[in-house]
C-alpha positions as CSV (number, residue, x, y, z in Angstrom):
1,X,100.9,24.1,75.7
2,X,100.3,21.9,72.6
3,X,103.4,21.6,70.4
4,X,102.1,19.2,67.9
5,X,99.4,16.9,66.7
6,X,99.6,13.9,64.5
7,X,96.5,12.2,62.9
8,X,96.3,9.0,61.0
9,X,93.6,8.2,58.6
10,X,91.4,11.1,59.3
11,X,88.2,10.5,57.3
12,X,89.8,7.2,56.4
13,X,92.4,9.0,53.9
14,X,94.3,11.9,55.4
15,X,97.5,11.6,57.5
16,X,98.8,14.9,59.3
17,X,101.9,15.7,61.4
18,X,101.4,19.3,62.5
19,X,104.1,21.1,64.5
20,X,102.9,24.2,66.3
21,X,105.8,26.7,66.7
22,X,106.6,27.6,70.3
23,X,106.8,31.2,71.2
24,X,104.6,32.4,68.4
25,X,101.5,34.3,69.2
26,X,99.4,33.2,66.2
27,X,99.5,29.9,64.2
28,X,97.4,29.5,61.0
29,X,96.0,26.2,59.8
30,X,95.5,26.3,56.1
31,X,94.3,23.8,53.4
32,X,91.6,23.2,50.8
33,X,88.0,22.8,51.6
34,X,87.1,19.5,53.1
35,X,90.7,18.5,54.2
36,X,89.8,18.6,58.0
37,X,91.0,22.0,59.2
38,X,87.9,22.5,61.4
39,X,87.8,18.8,62.5
40,X,91.4,19.2,63.7
41,X,90.5,22.1,65.8
42,X,87.3,20.2,67.1
43,X,89.5,17.2,67.9
44,X,91.6,19.4,70.2
45,X,88.6,21.1,71.7
46,X,86.7,17.8,72.5
47,X,89.7,16.1,73.8
48,X,90.7,19.0,76.2
49,X,87.1,19.2,77.4
50,X,87.0,15.4,78.0
51,X,84.1,15.0,75.4
52,X,85.0,11.6,74.3
53,X,81.7,10.9,72.7
54,X,83.0,12.9,69.7
55,X,85.7,10.3,68.9
56,X,83.1,7.6,68.5
57,X,81.5,9.4,65.5
58,X,84.8,10.5,63.9
59,X,86.6,8.3,61.5
60,X,90.3,8.1,62.3
61,X,93.0,5.4,63.1
62,X,95.2,7.3,65.5
63,X,95.5,10.8,67.1
64,X,98.6,11.8,69.0
65,X,98.6,15.3,70.8
66,X,102.1,16.3,72.1
67,X,102.6,18.9,74.9
68,X,105.6,21.0,75.7
69,X,105.9,19.2,79.1
70,X,106.8,16.1,77.1
71,X,103.5,14.4,77.9
72,X,101.2,13.4,75.3
73,X,97.6,12.0,74.7
74,X,97.2,9.2,72.2
75,X,93.9,7.8,70.9
76,X,93.8,4.7,68.8
77,X,90.6,3.4,67.2
78,X,89.7,0.1,65.9
79,X,86.7,-1.4,64.1
80,X,85.3,-2.9,67.3
81,X,82.2,-1.2,68.5
82,X,83.5,0.0,72.0
83,X,85.5,3.0,73.0
84,X,87.6,2.4,76.1
85,X,89.5,5.4,77.2
86,X,92.0,6.2,80.1
87,X,93.7,9.2,80.8
88,X,97.1,8.6,82.7
89,X,99.4,11.1,84.4
90,X,102.7,10.8,86.1
91,X,103.3,7.4,87.6
92,X,100.3,5.8,85.9
93,X,97.8,7.6,88.2
94,X,94.3,7.2,86.6
95,X,92.6,10.5,86.2
96,X,89.6,9.4,84.1
97,X,88.4,6.3,82.6
98,X,85.2,4.9,81.0
99,X,83.6,3.0,78.1
100,X,81.7,4.5,75.1
101,X,80.4,2.7,71.9
102,X,83.6,2.2,69.8
103,X,87.0,0.9,70.7
104,X,89.9,3.3,71.3
105,X,92.4,3.8,73.9
106,X,93.5,7.2,75.2
107,X,96.6,7.7,77.4
108,X,98.5,10.7,78.9
109,X,102.1,9.6,79.2
110,X,105.7,10.9,79.4
111,X,107.2,11.4,75.9
112,X,109.5,8.4,75.4
113,X,110.4,9.2,71.8
């Protein structure tokens, strides 16, 4: 289960650190029009469906999704026009990797924070 999501520079301007309460049946994401509510939901959907092409077109610097298992997925994007992604699980076993058209690194790791 996802317990939090942090996003740096969504659309080049917005920074979010969203905590999702554990044990709650419903969580509500609110904010003014144009602040990225639907985009945040799409980030989660595309990441969990391994649809990494979505991140090539999205403007952001860093996305971190934290799970209750103390693992997380982190995506970092730079201005270079290549997207390298790797999903790692326990003991650095590669589950999925590849290259798209913009640079980012995606990793699933133990939470060491």
